[in-house]
C-alpha positions as CSV (number, residue, x, y, z in Angstrom):
1,M,61.8,28.1,-56.4
2,S,59.6,30.3,-54.5
3,S,60.5,33.9,-53.4
4,S,59.1,36.3,-50.8
5,V,59.2,40.0,-50.4
6,I,60.0,41.7,-47.1
7,G,59.5,45.4,-47.3
8,R,61.2,46.5,-50.4
9,C,63.9,43.8,-50.3
10,H,63.6,40.6,-52.4
11,F,64.9,37.3,-51.0
12,G,65.3,33.9,-52.7
13,V,65.2,30.6,-50.9
14,E,68.2,28.3,-51.1
15,A,68.1,24.5,-50.8
16,A,69.3,24.7,-47.3
17,G,66.4,26.8,-46.4
18,T,68.5,30.0,-45.8
19,K,67.5,33.3,-47.4
20,R,69.8,35.3,-49.7
21,R,69.4,38.8,-51.0
22,T,68.8,38.9,-54.7
23,A,67.8,42.6,-55.2
24,V,69.2,46.0,-54.2
25,W,67.3,47.7,-51.4
26,R,65.1,50.6,-52.7
27,S,64.4,53.6,-50.6
28,P,60.8,54.1,-49.4
29,R,58.7,56.2,-51.8
30,A,58.0,58.9,-49.2
31,A,61.7,59.7,-48.9
32,V,62.1,60.9,-52.4
33,I,59.5,63.4,-53.7
34,P,60.9,64.8,-57.0
35,S,58.4,67.6,-57.3
36,F,58.8,68.9,-53.7
37,H,60.5,72.3,-53.6
38,L,61.8,74.1,-50.4
39,P,61.3,77.9,-50.5
40,M,65.0,78.9,-50.4
41,R,65.1,82.7,-50.1
42,S,68.2,83.0,-52.3
43,Y,66.2,81.7,-55.3
44,E,62.7,82.9,-54.7
45,V,61.9,86.6,-55.1
46,K,58.9,86.4,-52.8
47,N,61.2,85.6,-49.9
48,R,64.2,87.6,-50.8
49,T,65.3,90.7,-48.7
50,F,67.2,93.5,-50.3
51,A,69.3,96.2,-48.8
52,E,66.5,98.7,-49.5
53,D,64.2,96.8,-47.2
54,I,66.7,97.2,-44.4
55,K,67.4,100.8,-45.1
56,A,63.7,101.6,-44.5
57,L,63.8,100.5,-40.8
58,R,63.6,103.2,-38.2
59,L,63.5,101.2,-34.9
60,I,65.7,98.2,-34.4
61,T,66.1,96.5,-31.0
62,A,69.3,94.8,-30.0
63,I,67.3,92.0,-28.3
64,K,68.2,90.5,-25.0
65,T,68.8,86.7,-24.7
66,P,67.3,85.3,-21.5
67,Y,68.5,82.1,-19.8
68,L,67.2,79.2,-17.8
69,P,68.9,78.4,-14.5
70,D,71.1,75.7,-16.2
71,G,72.4,78.3,-18.7
72,R,70.4,77.2,-21.7
73,F,68.4,79.8,-23.7
74,D,64.9,80.5,-22.2
75,L,63.1,80.4,-25.5
76,E,59.7,80.9,-23.9
77,A,60.9,84.2,-22.3
78,Y,62.7,85.1,-25.5
79,D,59.6,84.7,-27.7
80,A,57.6,86.8,-25.2
81,L,60.3,89.6,-25.5
82,V,60.2,89.5,-29.3
83,N,56.4,89.5,-29.3
84,L,56.4,92.6,-27.1
85,Q,58.7,94.3,-29.5
86,I,56.5,93.5,-32.4
87,E,53.3,94.6,-30.6
88,N,55.0,98.0,-29.7
89,G,56.1,98.8,-33.3
90,T,59.7,97.7,-33.4
91,E,60.6,96.9,-37.0
92,G,63.8,94.8,-36.6
93,V,65.8,92.9,-34.0
94,I,69.5,92.3,-33.8
95,V,70.0,88.7,-32.7
96,G,73.1,87.7,-30.8
97,G,74.6,91.2,-30.7
98,T,76.5,92.6,-27.7
99,T,73.2,93.2,-25.9
100,G,72.1,89.7,-26.8
101,E,75.5,88.4,-25.6
102,G,76.5,86.7,-28.8
103,Q,80.0,87.0,-27.4
104,L,79.1,84.4,-24.8
105,M,77.5,82.0,-27.3
106,S,78.9,79.1,-29.2
107,W,78.3,79.5,-33.0
108,D,75.9,76.6,-32.8
109,E,73.8,78.5,-30.2
110,H,74.2,81.7,-32.2
111,I,72.9,80.2,-35.5
112,M,70.2,78.3,-33.8
113,L,68.8,81.4,-32.2
114,I,68.9,83.3,-35.5
115,G,67.0,80.4,-37.2
116,H,64.5,80.2,-34.3
117,T,63.8,83.9,-34.6
118,V,63.3,83.7,-38.3
119,N,61.0,80.7,-38.1
120,C,58.8,82.3,-35.4
121,F,58.8,85.9,-36.2
122,G,60.4,86.5,-39.7
123,G,57.1,87.3,-41.2
124,S,56.5,90.2,-38.8
125,I,59.9,91.7,-38.1
126,K,63.2,91.9,-39.8
127,V,65.8,89.5,-38.3
128,I,69.4,90.8,-38.4
129,G,71.9,88.3,-37.3
130,N,75.2,89.4,-35.7
131,T,77.6,87.2,-37.6
132,G,80.6,89.4,-37.3
133,S,83.9,88.2,-36.0
134,N,87.5,89.3,-35.7
135,S,88.3,86.3,-37.8
136,T,87.3,86.7,-41.5
137,R,87.0,83.0,-41.8
138,E,84.6,82.8,-38.9
139,A,82.6,85.8,-40.2
140,I,82.3,84.2,-43.6
141,H,81.1,80.9,-42.3
142,A,78.7,82.3,-39.7
143,T,77.2,84.7,-42.3
144,E,76.7,81.8,-44.8
145,Q,74.9,79.9,-42.0
146,G,72.9,82.9,-40.9
147,F,71.5,83.5,-44.4
148,A,71.0,79.8,-44.9
149,V,68.6,79.7,-41.9
150,G,66.8,82.8,-43.2
151,M,68.1,86.0,-41.6
152,H,67.2,89.1,-43.5
153,A,70.5,90.9,-43.0
154,A,73.9,90.6,-41.2
155,L,75.5,92.9,-38.7
156,H,79.3,93.1,-39.1
157,I,81.8,94.6,-36.8
158,N,85.4,95.5,-37.7
159,P,88.1,93.0,-36.5
160,Y,88.7,93.7,-32.8
161,Y,91.5,93.1,-30.3
162,G,94.1,91.9,-32.9
163,K,92.8,94.6,-35.2
164,T,94.1,95.0,-38.7
165,S,95.3,97.7,-41.2
166,I,92.8,99.8,-43.2
167,E,93.4,97.7,-46.2
168,G,92.7,94.6,-44.2
169,M,89.5,96.1,-42.8
170,I,88.3,96.7,-46.3
171,S,89.2,93.2,-47.4
172,H,87.4,91.8,-44.4
173,F,84.1,93.6,-45.2
174,E,84.4,92.8,-48.9
175,S,84.6,89.1,-48.0
176,V,81.1,89.2,-46.4
177,L,79.2,91.9,-48.3
178,P,78.4,89.7,-51.3
179,M,76.3,87.3,-49.2
180,G,73.4,89.6,-48.5
181,P,72.2,92.9,-46.9
182,T,74.7,94.1,-44.4
183,I,74.9,96.7,-41.6
184,I,78.4,97.7,-40.6
185,Y,78.8,98.4,-36.9
186,N,81.3,101.0,-35.7
187,V,81.9,101.0,-32.0
188,P,85.5,101.9,-31.2
189,S,85.0,101.8,-27.5
190,R,84.6,98.0,-27.8
191,T,86.8,97.1,-30.8
192,G,89.6,99.5,-30.0
193,Q,89.7,100.7,-33.6
194,D,87.5,103.3,-35.5
195,I,86.2,102.5,-38.9
196,P,87.2,105.7,-40.8
197,P,84.7,107.3,-43.2
198,H,86.8,106.6,-46.2
199,V,86.4,102.8,-45.5
200,I,82.7,103.1,-45.6
201,Q,82.9,105.2,-48.7
202,T,85.0,102.5,-50.4
203,L,82.4,99.9,-49.5
204,A,79.4,102.1,-50.5
205,G,79.5,100.8,-54.0
206,S,78.2,97.4,-52.9
207,P,74.4,97.0,-53.4
208,N,74.4,94.9,-50.2
209,L,75.6,97.7,-47.9
210,A,72.4,98.7,-46.1
211,G,74.1,101.2,-43.9
212,V,76.1,101.9,-40.8
213,K,75.4,101.6,-37.1
214,E,77.5,104.5,-35.8
215,C,78.5,105.0,-32.2
216,V,81.2,107.8,-32.7
217,G,78.7,110.6,-32.5
218,N,76.4,112.9,-34.4
219,D,79.1,114.7,-36.3
220,R,80.0,111.4,-37.9
221,V,76.3,110.6,-38.5
222,K,75.9,114.0,-40.3
223,Q,79.0,113.4,-42.4
224,Y,77.5,110.1,-43.7
225,T,73.9,111.3,-44.2
226,S,75.1,114.4,-46.1
227,N,76.7,112.0,-48.6
228,G,73.6,109.9,-48.9
229,L,74.5,107.0,-46.7
230,V,72.0,105.4,-44.3
231,V,73.0,105.5,-40.7
232,W,71.4,104.3,-37.5
233,S,72.5,105.8,-34.2
234,G,74.1,103.3,-31.9
235,N,73.8,105.6,-28.9
236,D,70.4,105.8,-27.2
237,D,71.4,109.1,-25.6
238,E,71.9,110.7,-29.0
239,C,69.4,109.0,-31.1
240,H,66.6,111.6,-30.9
241,D,69.0,114.3,-32.2
242,S,70.5,111.9,-34.7
243,R,67.1,111.2,-36.2
244,W,65.7,114.7,-36.3
245,D,68.7,117.0,-36.6
246,H,71.3,114.9,-38.4
247,G,69.4,112.8,-40.8
248,A,69.8,109.3,-39.2
249,A,67.4,106.7,-40.4
250,G,66.7,105.7,-36.8
251,V,68.3,103.8,-34.0
252,I,69.6,100.4,-33.1
253,S,68.6,100.5,-29.5
254,V,69.2,98.8,-26.1
255,T,66.6,101.0,-24.3
256,S,63.8,99.7,-26.6
257,N,64.1,96.3,-24.9
258,L,62.4,98.0,-21.9
259,V,60.3,100.8,-23.4
260,P,59.7,100.0,-27.1
261,G,56.6,102.2,-27.4
262,L,58.4,105.3,-26.1
263,M,61.4,104.6,-28.4
264,R,59.1,104.2,-31.4
265,E,57.5,107.6,-30.6
266,L,61.0,109.1,-30.5
267,M,61.8,107.7,-33.9
268,F,58.4,108.2,-35.7
269,G,56.6,110.9,-33.9
270,G,58.6,113.9,-34.9
271,K,61.0,116.0,-32.8
272,N,60.0,115.7,-29.2
273,P,62.7,117.0,-26.7
274,A,60.3,116.6,-23.8
275,L,59.9,112.9,-24.3
276,N,63.6,112.6,-25.0
277,S,64.3,114.2,-21.6
278,K,61.8,112.0,-19.9
279,V,63.6,108.8,-21.2
280,M,67.1,110.1,-20.5
281,P,67.4,109.1,-16.8
282,L,66.6,105.5,-17.9
283,V,69.2,105.7,-20.7
284,E,71.9,107.1,-18.3
285,W,71.1,104.3,-15.8
286,L,71.4,101.6,-18.4
287,F,74.9,102.7,-19.4
288,H,76.6,103.4,-16.0
289,E,78.1,99.9,-16.3
290,P,79.0,98.2,-19.6
291,N,76.0,97.0,-21.5
292,P,74.2,94.5,-21.1
293,I,74.7,94.4,-17.3
294,A,72.0,97.0,-16.4
295,L,69.6,95.7,-19.1
296,N,69.8,92.2,-17.8
297,T,69.2,93.4,-14.2
298,A,66.3,95.6,-15.3
299,L,64.5,92.8,-17.2
300,A,64.8,90.6,-14.2
301,Q,63.4,93.3,-11.9
302,L,60.5,93.7,-14.2
303,G,59.8,89.9,-14.0
304,V,60.0,89.3,-17.7
305,V,63.2,87.1,-17.6
306,R,64.7,84.9,-14.9
307,P,67.5,86.5,-12.9
308,V,70.2,84.4,-14.5
309,F,73.5,85.8,-15.7
310,R,76.2,84.1,-17.7
311,L,79.5,85.3,-16.3
312,P,81.4,87.5,-16.6
313,Y,78.2,89.6,-16.3
314,V,76.9,90.1,-12.8
315,P,73.8,92.1,-11.7
316,L,74.0,95.7,-10.6
317,T,74.2,96.4,-6.9
318,R,71.2,96.6,-4.7
319,A,71.5,100.4,-4.5
320,K,71.4,100.7,-8.3
321,R,68.5,98.3,-8.4
322,E,66.6,100.6,-6.0
323,V,67.3,103.5,-8.4
324,F,65.8,101.6,-11.2
325,V,62.6,101.1,-9.2
326,K,62.3,104.9,-8.8
327,I,63.0,105.5,-12.5
328,V,60.2,103.1,-13.5
329,K,57.8,104.9,-11.2
330,E,58.8,108.3,-12.6
331,I,58.4,107.3,-16.2
332,G,55.4,105.2,-15.5
333,R,55.2,101.4,-15.1
334,E,52.7,101.3,-18.0
335,N,55.4,102.4,-20.4
336,F,57.6,99.4,-19.6
337,I,57.2,95.8,-20.9
338,G,55.8,93.1,-18.6
339,E,52.9,93.1,-16.2
340,R,54.4,92.5,-12.8
341,D,55.3,95.2,-10.3
342,V,59.0,96.2,-10.5
343,Q,61.0,94.6,-7.7
344,V,64.4,95.4,-6.2
345,L,65.2,91.7,-5.8
346,D,67.7,90.3,-3.3
347,D,71.3,89.5,-4.2
348,D,70.5,85.8,-3.5
349,D,67.8,85.9,-6.1
350,F,70.4,86.0,-8.9
351,V,72.0,83.0,-10.5
352,L,75.5,83.4,-11.8
353,L,76.8,80.8,-14.2
354,G,80.5,80.2,-15.0
355,R,79.8,77.0,-17.0
356,Y,76.9,76.6,-19.3
């Protein structure tokens, strides 16, 4: 009885001329390569990031997420924004933070953007994924995924809206700290609940606590730095004094999306009240409305992102857009990202998306 081989399956020939399977199918050789080893950061020291690596950062940008007219991420514009940050000396980016509108993303989008940033820029800049949540279960899952796709550190906020007790807050952070380097973010104006210093002191024993992004003010910053804790100012209007008068490591900045070179000079160039005063009109303009409304508007006016907004965010009024044009001219267009002349834009130029 003759037999034939088709691919990797062997067939016998029965008397009636029909074929029957006589051997188990074997997978193609290329599908199984026993010696092949993926560089998982959790096991390879050369790719591992420690809390000390994060503590050394001085300028971290809470990066904007740009959109296409159909609401999807505009990754071409995003990559250009991150490249501009790198070229101007920014050392880290927060991906999917409040400024990056993580609150308007699905978790699939969120983790994809973290992974994309790591794959494209992880060798040049530290990628800190905002994987915090008011649900401990979600925070754990998102943080696992974030570290799995290669982020260098996580940003975690205290549970908001529903809030919790102090003991619950500590348990929440203790659930995510073991996964990797972590920055805890205190912004009571958004969460509705302050993270008291004794909570941070309780967590300070974890080797993964890189530090605190603190928005309460410089008295709190000084309280932490006096006790040896690393703090980044979360307030652009206070970050110069935080850095040079109160011992802050640096800033996690919104303004650096627009003027990364000037913000680097403020964090690295020594005390410079004149430069700080020069930047202040821009900072004040950026925070007249809740962030990231003004930033989104400004980036569109500079021509570096499309004028697309995911609701509930809407652009600033024409009058405020005209003020931005004046601020750019006063500070100097050369200090801002992008190459196009700043425009006021018409109201009809903006696309507002309720479904995306």
